[in-house]
LONUVEX-755195 format. One record per residue: residue in three letters; y, z, x of N, C-alpha, C, O in turn. Coordinates in steps of 0.05 Angstrom, whole numbers, plus 5000, padded with zeros to 4 digits. Example, Ala and Ser with C-alpha at 12.3 -4.5 7.8 and 13.67 -1.06 7.14 Angstrom:
residues 2
{"ala"; {4886; 5156; 5264}; {4910; 5156; 5246}; {4934; 5156; 5264}; {4934; 5169; 5285}};
{"ser"; {4955; 5142; 5257}; {4979; 5143; 5273}; {5001; 5157; 5258}; {5023; 5161; 5268}};
END
This chain:
residues 72
{"met"; {2840; 9247; 3694}; {2838; 9218; 3688}; {2814; 9206; 3703}; {2801; 9188; 3691}};
{"leu"; {2807; 9213; 3725}; {2783; 9203; 3740}; {2758; 9212; 3725}; {2739; 9197; 3724}};
{"ala"; {2759; 9235; 3714}; {2733; 9246; 3700}; {2731; 9228; 3674}; {2709; 9219; 3668}};
{"phe"; {2751; 9221; 3660}; {2751; 9204; 3636}; {2739; 9179; 3643}; {2720; 9170; 3630}};
{"ala"; {2750; 9165; 3665}; {2742; 9141; 3674}; {2710; 9141; 3682}; {2696; 9121; 3676}};
{"leu"; {2701; 9161; 3694}; {2673; 9163; 3700}; {2656; 9166; 3675}; {2634; 9156; 3672}};
{"ala"; {2668; 9183; 3657}; {2652; 9188; 3632}; {2650; 9162; 3616}; {2629; 9156; 3605}};
{"ala"; {2669; 9147; 3615}; {2672; 9122; 3601}; {2651; 9102; 3613}; {2639; 9088; 3597}};
{"thr"; {2648; 9101; 3638}; {2629; 9083; 3652}; {2601; 9092; 3647}; {2584; 9075; 3643}};
{"val"; {2595; 9118; 3647}; {2567; 9128; 3642}; {2561; 9125; 3613}; {2538; 9119; 3607}};
{"val"; {2578; 9129; 3593}; {2572; 9124; 3565}; {2568; 9097; 3557}; {2554; 9091; 3538}};
{"thr"; {2582; 9077; 3571}; {2579; 9049; 3563}; {2569; 9030; 3586}; {2582; 9010; 3593}};
{"pro"; {2546; 9036; 3596}; {2536; 9021; 3618}; {2528; 8993; 3611}; {2530; 8975; 3627}};
{"thr"; {2519; 8988; 3586}; {2508; 8963; 3577}; {2529; 8945; 3565}; {2522; 8923; 3556}};
{"val"; {2554; 8952; 3564}; {2574; 8934; 3552}; {2574; 8910; 3569}; {2574; 8913; 3594}};
{"gly"; {2575; 8885; 3558}; {2576; 8862; 3573}; {2549; 8848; 3581}; {2547; 8826; 3591}};
{"phe"; {2530; 8864; 3576}; {2502; 8852; 3580}; {2489; 8842; 3554}; {2483; 8858; 3537}};
{"ala"; {2484; 8817; 3551}; {2475; 8808; 3527}; {2444; 8812; 3522}; {2428; 8810; 3542}};
{"gln"; {2435; 8819; 3500}; {2408; 8824; 3497}; {2395; 8797; 3488}; {2407; 8782; 3473}};
{"pro"; {2370; 8792; 3498}; {2358; 8767; 3491}; {2352; 8764; 3462}; {2343; 8784; 3450}};
{"gly"; {2355; 8742; 3449}; {2350; 8738; 3424}; {2323; 8729; 3417}; {2307; 8725; 3436}};
{"pro"; {2316; 8724; 3393}; {2289; 8718; 3385}; {2278; 8694; 3400}; {2255; 8694; 3409}};
{"val"; {2293; 8673; 3403}; {2282; 8648; 3416}; {2276; 8655; 3446}; {2256; 8647; 3457}};
{"ala"; {2294; 8670; 3459}; {2289; 8679; 3485}; {2263; 8695; 3488}; {2248; 8693; 3507}};
{"lys"; {2259; 8713; 3468}; {2234; 8731; 3471}; {2209; 8717; 3462}; {2189; 8721; 3476}};
{"met"; {2209; 8699; 3440}; {2186; 8688; 3430}; {2180; 8662; 3446}; {2157; 8653; 3443}};
{"cys"; {2197; 8651; 3461}; {2195; 8625; 3473}; {2193; 8629; 3505}; {2193; 8609; 3519}};
{"ala"; {2192; 8653; 3514}; {2193; 8657; 3545}; {2173; 8640; 3560}; {2180; 8626; 3579}};
{"ala"; {2148; 8642; 3552}; {2129; 8627; 3567}; {2134; 8596; 3563}; {2130; 8581; 3583}};
{"asp"; {2142; 8585; 3539}; {2147; 8557; 3534}; {2172; 8549; 3550}; {2173; 8527; 3560}};
{"ile"; {2191; 8567; 3552}; {2215; 8560; 3569}; {2206; 8556; 3598}; {2215; 8537; 3612}};
{"ala"; {2191; 8574; 3607}; {2182; 8572; 3635}; {2164; 8547; 3640}; {2166; 8534; 3661}};
{"lys"; {2148; 8541; 3621}; {2130; 8517; 3623}; {2145; 8491; 3619}; {2142; 8473; 3636}};
{"tyr"; {2161; 8489; 3599}; {2173; 8462; 3593}; {2203; 8458; 3600}; {2213; 8436; 3600}};
{"cys"; {2216; 8479; 3604}; {2245; 8480; 3605}; {2256; 8494; 3629}; {2280; 8501; 3630}};
{"ala"; {2237; 8498; 3649}; {2249; 8512; 3675}; {2273; 8495; 3686}; {2273; 8470; 3685}};
{"gly"; {2291; 8510; 3695}; {2316; 8499; 3707}; {2337; 8491; 3687}; {2360; 8484; 3695}};
{"lys"; {2332; 8492; 3662}; {2351; 8486; 3642}; {2370; 8507; 3638}; {2361; 8530; 3637}};
{"gly"; {2397; 8503; 3635}; {2417; 8523; 3632}; {2418; 8533; 3602}; {2408; 8521; 3583}};
{"his"; {2430; 8555; 3600}; {2436; 8566; 3574}; {2462; 8559; 3561}; {2469; 8567; 3539}};
{"thr"; {2477; 8542; 3577}; {2504; 8532; 3565}; {2498; 8504; 3553}; {2479; 8490; 3560}};
{"ala"; {2515; 8498; 3536}; {2513; 8473; 3522}; {2485; 8471; 3508}; {2476; 8449; 3502}};
{"arg"; {2471; 8492; 3502}; {2446; 8492; 3486}; {2425; 8475; 3500}; {2408; 8463; 3486}};
{"glu"; {2425; 8475; 3527}; {2405; 8458; 3543}; {2378; 8470; 3539}; {2359; 8454; 3535}};
{"thr"; {2372; 8495; 3539}; {2346; 8506; 3536}; {2337; 8500; 3508}; {2315; 8489; 3505}};
{"arg"; {2352; 8507; 3487}; {2345; 8502; 3459}; {2339; 8471; 3453}; {2319; 8465; 3440}};
{"ser"; {2355; 8454; 3463}; {2350; 8427; 3463}; {2323; 8418; 3474}; {2308; 8402; 3463}};
{"cys"; {2318; 8430; 3498}; {2293; 8426; 3512}; {2268; 8436; 3494}; {2248; 8422; 3490}};
{"leu"; {2272; 8459; 3483}; {2250; 8469; 3466}; {2245; 8451; 3441}; {2223; 8445; 3433}};
{"glu"; {2269; 8444; 3429}; {2267; 8427; 3406}; {2253; 8399; 3412}; {2238; 8388; 3396}};
{"ala"; {2260; 8389; 3436}; {2247; 8362; 3446}; {2216; 8366; 3450}; {2200; 8348; 3447}};
{"asn"; {2210; 8391; 3456}; {2181; 8395; 3461}; {2168; 8412; 3439}; {2149; 8427; 3444}};
{"arg"; {2180; 8409; 3415}; {2171; 8425; 3391}; {2141; 8423; 3387}; {2130; 8443; 3378}};
{"glu"; {2127; 8401; 3391}; {2099; 8397; 3385}; {2081; 8411; 3406}; {2058; 8415; 3401}};
{"lys"; {2093; 8417; 3428}; {2078; 8428; 3450}; {2081; 8461; 3451}; {2064; 8474; 3462}};
{"val"; {2103; 8471; 3441}; {2109; 8499; 3443}; {2091; 8516; 3425}; {2079; 8505; 3407}};
{"ser"; {2089; 8541; 3430}; {2073; 8558; 3413}; {2084; 8561; 3385}; {2107; 8556; 3380}};
{"ala"; {2066; 8569; 3365}; {2073; 8574; 3338}; {2095; 8595; 3335}; {2113; 8593; 3317}};
{"glu"; {2093; 8615; 3353}; {2114; 8636; 3352}; {2142; 8623; 3361}; {2163; 8627; 3348}};
{"cys"; {2141; 8608; 3381}; {2167; 8593; 3390}; {2176; 8577; 3368}; {2200; 8578; 3362}};
{"arg"; {2161; 8561; 3355}; {2169; 8542; 3334}; {2182; 8558; 3311}; {2202; 8550; 3299}};
{"ser"; {2170; 8582; 3304}; {2179; 8598; 3282}; {2206; 8610; 3290}; {2223; 8613; 3272}};
{"ala"; {2211; 8618; 3315}; {2239; 8627; 3323}; {2258; 8607; 3322}; {2281; 8613; 3312}};
{"leu"; {2251; 8581; 3331}; {2269; 8559; 3330}; {2277; 8553; 3300}; {2301; 8548; 3294}};
{"asp"; {2258; 8554; 3283}; {2263; 8548; 3254}; {2279; 8569; 3240}; {2292; 8562; 3220}};
{"asn"; {2279; 8593; 3249}; {2292; 8614; 3235}; {2317; 8625; 3249}; {2328; 8645; 3240}};
{"thr"; {2327; 8612; 3269}; {2351; 8621; 3283}; {2369; 8599; 3290}; {2362; 8575; 3291}};
{"gly"; {2394; 8607; 3296}; {2415; 8587; 3300}; {2417; 8563; 3288}; {2415; 8564; 3263}};
{"gly"; {2420; 8538; 3299}; {2422; 8514; 3287}; {2397; 8503; 3277}; {2397; 8482; 3264}};
{"gly"; {2376; 8518; 3283}; {2350; 8508; 3275}; {2342; 8519; 3247}; {2321; 8512; 3236}};
{"arg"; {2359; 8538; 3235}; {2350; 8550; 3210}; {2347; 8526; 3189}; {2363; 8508; 3186}};
{"arg"; {2323; 8530; 3176}; {2313; 8512; 3155}; {2311; 8524; 3130}; {2303; 8511; 3110}};
END
């Protein structure tokens, strides 16, 4: 039984860890510059990026336009 539990732990070490989405990847510098300290709950970071849309990079704007509630 112990061997099975250890094997399951080794096989699935990343379960529960979210992978960053396109906005997190493409907007990382913009998040750090314009939205530092904003949380990821209640869409605070995305709302901040949208509020600063004219300032963020073209790549970030594209990610905002093509994902989540920003799909156009």
